N, C-alpha and C positions, 0 to 999 in steps of 0.2 A: 504493500500500500504506500502511495506517495505521501511524503510529509511536507511537500512544497507548500508555500504559502499562497493563498489565492489573491487575485487582484482586489483592490479596495472595494468593499461593499458600499453601495449608495447610502446605507443607513449611517455611515460614519459622518456624513454631512450634518447629522444631528449635533455633533460636537461644535461645529462652526456656528450653527443656529443658536445653540445655547450660549456660547461665549459672546457672540454679537448681541444677543438679547440682554445678557447680563451686563455687558458694557453700557448698553442704553439705560438700564436701570440705574447704574452708577451715575450716569450723566444727569438723570433726573435728581438723584441725591445731591449732586454738586449744586444744582440750582435751588433745591428745596432746603437743604441743611448745610450748604457750604462745605461738603465733603471734599477731600483732596482731588483736585482736577487731574493731577498726574496719574492717579490710580485709574480713573475712568479712561484716560487717554491710553494708558498701558493695556487695559483690557480691550479697548477698541483695536489697537494695533495687533495684539495677540490674536483676536478673533479674525482680523483680516488676513494675517499670516497663515493661520490654520486653514481658512477658507481657500486661499490661493494654493497652498500645498495640496489640499484635498482635490481641488479642481484639476491640478496638473496630473495627479495620479489617476483620477477618474477619466480624464481625456486619454491618457496612456492606455487605460484599460480598453477603451473603445478602439484604439489603434492596434495594440498588441494582442489582446485577448477578446476580440469582438464577439465570439460565440458565447462567452460567459456573460458579457454585458447584455447581449440580446436575451439570453436565458433569464437574467435577472429582471429585465423589463417585461418579460412575458409571464413571470411567476405571479400568481394571484395575490400573494402577500408581499413579497420582496419588492415588487414593482411600485407599491405605494411609497416606499422610502425614496424612490428616485425623485419624488416631488421635493425632497429636501434640497436638491441641487438648485432649482430656481428660487426656493424660499431663502436659502442662505445667500444666494446671489443678490436678491432684492434687499436683504438686510445689509449686505456689504455695500450696495449702492447708496443706501442711506448713510452708512458710516463714512463714505467717501465724500459726501457733500462739502464738509469743511475744507477738504484738501483740493478738490477739483470738481466743480459742479458739472462741467461738460463731461468728464469721465463718468461721473455718477449717473447722469442722465442716460448716457450711452449704455452703461451696464444695466440700468433699470429697464430700458426699452427691450434689450435682448432677453433679459430674464422674464419680463412680463409676457412677451410673445411666447417664450418657451413654456412658461407655466400654463398659459391658456391652451396651447396645443397639447401639452402633456395631460392636463386635467380633462380636456374633452376626450382624448383618446382613452385614458384609463376609465373614466366614468361611462363612456360609451360601451366599453367592454363589460363593465359591471352590469349594465342594462341587458346585456345579452344572456346573463345568467351563467350557471355552471360553477359558481364559486363554492368550494368545500366549506361547510359551516364552521369547521374548526379554525378556519383562517379569517373569520369575521372578527376583527379586533379594532381598537381605536386607531390603528394605522390607516384605516379607511378615511379618516378625517384629512389626511395629508394632501391628497390631490385636489380636493375641492375646498375644504374649510380653511386649512392652514394657508394654502397658496393664495386664496382670495382675501383673507383677512390681512395677510402681510402685503399683498398688492394694494389693498385699500390704505393701509398705514403709509406705505411708501409713496403712493400717489399724493396723499395729503402733505407729506414731507416736501414734495416738489411743487406744491401749490395747486395740484390738480384735484380739487375737492370733488367735483362732479364725477370724474372717473373713479375716484375712491369710493364714492357712494354706490356706484354700480357694482363694484367688486365686493363691497360690504354686504350688499343684498345677496350675492351669490353665496358668500361664506355663511351668512346667517341662516338662510333657508336650507342649505345643504347640511349644516350642523343639526338643525331641528329634525330633518328627515333621517339622517344617519344614526343619531343617538338612539332612536327607538329600535332600529335594526340591531345595533350593537348590544343594547340592553336585553333584547329578546333572546339573542344567541347566548349571552352570558347567563341568563336566568333559566333557560330551558334546555340548553345544549350541554354537552359533556364539559367537565371542568377543563380550563385552559391548561395546556401543558406548561411545565415550569419554564421551558426555554422561551416561550412566547409571553410570559407574564410581564417582563420589563416594559413591553409596549403599552401596558395599561397606563404608564406615566403620561402618555399623550392625552388621556382623558381630562387632565387638568387644564389643558391648553385652550380649547375653544372658547370658553366663557371669558377668560382673562385676556387672551390675545385679541378676541373680538372686542372686549372692553377697551383695550388700548387703541384699537382701530377707531372705535366710536369717539373716544376722547380726542384723537387726532383730527377727526372730521368735524368736530363741534367746537363751540367756544362758550365762555362764560362758566357759571357754576355748573357742576355735574348734575345732569338731570336724573329723573327716576330710572331711566333705562340703564344708566351707568351703575347705579346702586344695585339694580337687579342682577346685572352681570357679575358684579363683585360678590354679591351674596352667593350666587350659584358657584362661582369659582372657589370661594371659601369652603362651601359644602363639599365640593369635589376634592379639595385638599385634605379635609378631614376624612373623607371616605378612603382616600389612598393611604393615609396613615393607618386606618383600621385594617387595610388589606396588606400593609407592608410586610408583616411576618410571613404571610403566604407568598407574596411576590418574591421575597428574598430566599425562597427555596432554590431559586436559580442563583448560583454564585455570581459575583460581580463580573459583568461583561460590558463592552462599550454600549450595548443596547440600553443600559440604564440611563444613558443621556436622553432617552425619551422623556425623562422627568424634567429636563433642564429648561425647555422653552416655557412651560407653564410655571415652573419655579421662579424664573426671572420675571415673567409677565404679571404674576399675582401681586408682588409688592409694587411693581411699577404702576399698576393700575391704581392701587390705593394711594401711592405717592403723587401721581398726577392729579387725582381727585383733591388731595390736600393742597397741592400746588395751585389748583384752580379755585380754592376758597372753601372746600368742604371742611367742616369742623366736627368736633365730637368724636364719635366712634372711629371713623376712618382715620382721623389724625392720630388716634392712639394706636390703631392697628398697624399703620404704615411702618413705624420703626421696628416693631417686633417681626413683621413679615420680612423686612429687609435683612435683619440679622439672621433670621432662619434661612433665607435664601443664600446668604454668604456661607453659612455652614454647609448647606447641601452642595454648593459648588466646590467648596474646599474638599469635600469627600470625593466628588466626581473627578476632580482634577488630580488629586493625589493617587486615587486608585487607578486611574487611567495611565498616569505616568509610571506607576509600579508595573502595570502590565507591559508597557512599552520597554521598560528597563529589563524585564525578564524575557522579552522577545515573544510574548504570548498575546500581544494586542490583537493580532489576526489569528483566527483559528486555522487548523490544518486544512488544506485544500479538500473540498468536497464538491460533488456535482450539485447543481441547482436543479431540483426535481419538483415537478408539480404533483401534489397528492392526487392519487387516483389516475394519474397518467400512465 
C-alpha cells in the first residue's frame, strides 16, 4: 500500500477562511476597544499568506494530479468544500482593500464569478438527487449559504450594496431550506460517523456570518433582525458545546477548522452591534465571546502546527470514492 501523501484537499481552505475571518474580528476590536492594531495586521497578513500558499498548491493539484481534483469535485460530500476556495478568495479580496483597491476588486470579481458558477453547478447536481443520506451534513451550506453571505459582505465592503442584497437573499433562503434537510437527516438517519463529525462546526456559521453580512449592508442601530440572528447563533454555539464530547471522538484533524468561521463571526457580530450603538446584553457578551474565540483559535493553530511538525497534517494517500458507486 502506498504511503505517499495526497494533493491538498479543498477543505484545507477552511484554515484560510478562519484566519481571515478572525483577523477581521480583531480589526473590529481595534476600532471598538482600541486593541493593538499590529496584532490585527499580523493576523491579516498571516491569513493572506496561508491563502496564497493554499491557492498555489491547489492550482498545482489541478495541473499535476487532475484526476484526483476532478474526483474531489464530483464527490457528493468533498465537492462542497471546494466552495471554500472562492469564499477564502473573497475574504482575501476584502483584506487587500487597504493595500490595493484595484487588486482587491480584480480578485473579488474573479472569485465572485467563480463562486456563482460553482454554486449553480453543485446545487444543480443536488437537485438531480442521488445523494447518500449519510453525506447530508452542514457542509451543504458551503456552496450556496457561505458563498452568498460572504459575497454579500464583500460587495458591501466595495460599496456595492444592491449587489450585496441580492446575494444576501440567496444565502438567507438557501440556509432556511437546507437547515430542515440537515436536521431531518440528523434526527432520523443513522448516527454520523466520527470522521464526519468535525463538519458539524459549520452549523454555527450561517446565522452569525449572515448577521455580519446584514450589518455590512445596513446602517444605524442594529435592528430586530440582527438581534434574531445573534440569538440563533448563540443557541447554535451552545448546542455545539453540548455535542463537543461526541464530536471529539474523532481525534484532532484539520477538519476541525470547520468551527473557525463561525467562531470568528459570532463575536464579530456582537462587537459590530456594540460598535453601532447596541447596549446592555450585547455589550456585555461581546468581550466574553471575543476571549472565547481567541482561545478556540489558539487551540486550532497550535494543534495544526503540531500536526505539521510531525508530518501528519495530510493523511496517507487514498482514493476518493463515492459511496454506493
